[in-house]
Structures are given as structure tokens and as C-alpha cells.
C-alpha positions as CSV (number, residue, x, y, z in Angstrom):
1,M,16.0,1.1,-16.6
2,N,16.5,2.8,-13.6
3,T,17.8,0.9,-10.5
4,K,18.2,4.0,-8.4
5,V,16.7,2.8,-4.8
6,K,13.4,5.4,-4.2
7,K,11.3,5.3,-1.0
8,L,7.5,5.2,-1.7
9,H,5.3,7.0,0.6
10,L,1.4,5.7,-0.1
11,N,-1.6,6.5,1.8
12,T,-4.9,4.7,1.1
13,K,-8.2,5.1,2.6
14,L,-10.9,2.3,2.3
15,L,-14.8,3.0,1.8
16,K,-16.8,2.1,4.9
17,N,-18.6,-1.3,4.0
18,L,-22.5,-1.7,4.8
19,F,-21.6,-4.1,8.0
20,G,-19.3,-2.1,9.6
21,I,-16.5,-4.3,9.9
22,G,-13.7,-2.0,9.2
23,S,-11.0,-4.7,10.8
24,V,-11.9,-7.2,8.6
25,R,-11.8,-4.8,5.4
26,D,-8.6,-3.5,6.7
27,F,-6.9,-6.9,7.6
28,F,-7.7,-8.0,3.9
29,Y,-6.1,-5.0,2.6
30,K,-3.2,-5.3,4.5
31,K,-2.3,-8.8,4.0
32,Q,-2.8,-7.9,0.3
33,L,0.0,-5.0,0.2
34,D,2.1,-7.0,2.4
35,Y,1.9,-10.3,-0.2
36,S,2.9,-7.7,-2.8
37,I,5.4,-6.1,-0.9
38,K,7.0,-9.5,-0.2
39,K,6.2,-10.8,-3.8
40,H,8.6,-8.0,-5.2
41,G,11.3,-8.4,-2.7
42,L,11.0,-5.1,-0.9
43,K,11.7,-6.0,3.1
44,N,12.1,-2.7,4.7
45,H,8.5,-1.5,4.7
46,T,5.9,0.3,7.3
47,L,2.2,-0.6,7.8
48,N,0.5,2.0,9.7
49,R,-2.7,3.3,10.5
50,K,-3.3,6.9,10.6
51,N,-6.2,9.3,10.6
52,G,-8.5,6.5,9.5
53,Q,-6.0,5.9,6.7
54,L,-3.3,3.4,6.1
55,E,0.0,4.7,5.6
56,V,2.6,2.4,3.9
57,I,6.1,3.3,3.4
58,V,8.2,1.0,0.9
59,E,12.4,1.2,-0.5
60,G,13.4,-0.3,-3.8
61,E,13.7,0.1,-7.3
62,K,11.2,2.5,-8.9
63,S,9.9,-0.3,-11.1
64,K,9.3,-2.3,-8.1
65,L,7.5,0.5,-6.5
66,W,5.4,1.3,-9.1
67,E,4.0,-2.6,-8.5
68,I,3.1,-1.8,-5.5
69,V,1.0,1.3,-6.4
70,K,-0.7,-1.0,-8.5
71,S,-1.4,-3.5,-6.3
72,A,-2.5,-0.9,-4.0
73,K,-5.5,0.1,-6.3
74,K,-6.8,-3.0,-6.9
75,T,-10.3,-4.0,-5.2
76,S,-11.5,-7.5,-3.7
77,L,-15.1,-8.4,-2.5
78,F,-13.8,-7.4,1.2
79,Y,-12.9,-4.0,0.4
80,R,-13.2,-0.7,-2.0
81,I,-10.8,2.2,-2.2
82,E,-12.0,6.0,-1.5
83,Q,-9.0,7.6,-2.1
84,I,-5.2,6.8,-2.6
85,S,-2.1,8.9,-2.8
86,F,1.1,8.4,-3.3
87,K,4.5,10.2,-3.8
88,F,8.5,8.9,-4.8
89,T,11.3,10.4,-2.6
90,E,15.0,9.9,-2.3
91,A,16.1,7.0,-0.3
92,N,18.3,7.9,2.8
């Protein structure tokens, strides 16, 4: 198992819902991601809105970062994923 620290750059765009309540949709998605980040013991993270997308930057073991990617792909009653992209880089 590779325990070397990596940095995950994750960008997610959520589908617009029928009711136009984007702030509620974004709130639930951010909460779900934040919970997953904390659950895996990853503390240094950034959640930013940028150009209609949510940008997340997290550092940690690559195996734990893959769990964040899996979590980010999950949908719920409150939101649907339109687009997701991610990359791993070396942590500073």
C-alpha cells in the first residue's frame, strides 16, 4: 500500500434542479463531501465555488483520496452530478 501523501484536485458541477434551489442543492453536496473528508481523517481541505463548480483540494494517502472521489460521485435526492473531474498531484 502506497502511504505517500498526495493532493487531490476535484471539480464537480451539479445539475440544476427543477425548483431552482441551487443553494440547498450545494449545501447538501458540500455537507456530504465534508463528512467524507472528516470520516477519512483528512483535515486540510478547501471547498470553493468557482465558475458554477465546486472545487475541492484535499491532501492525504492516495487510498483515502480515492474514497473521497467515490463519495463525490454519489447522488442523492437533493442533487445530481452533471460533471466531475479530478487529478492527483504531489503534495508540497
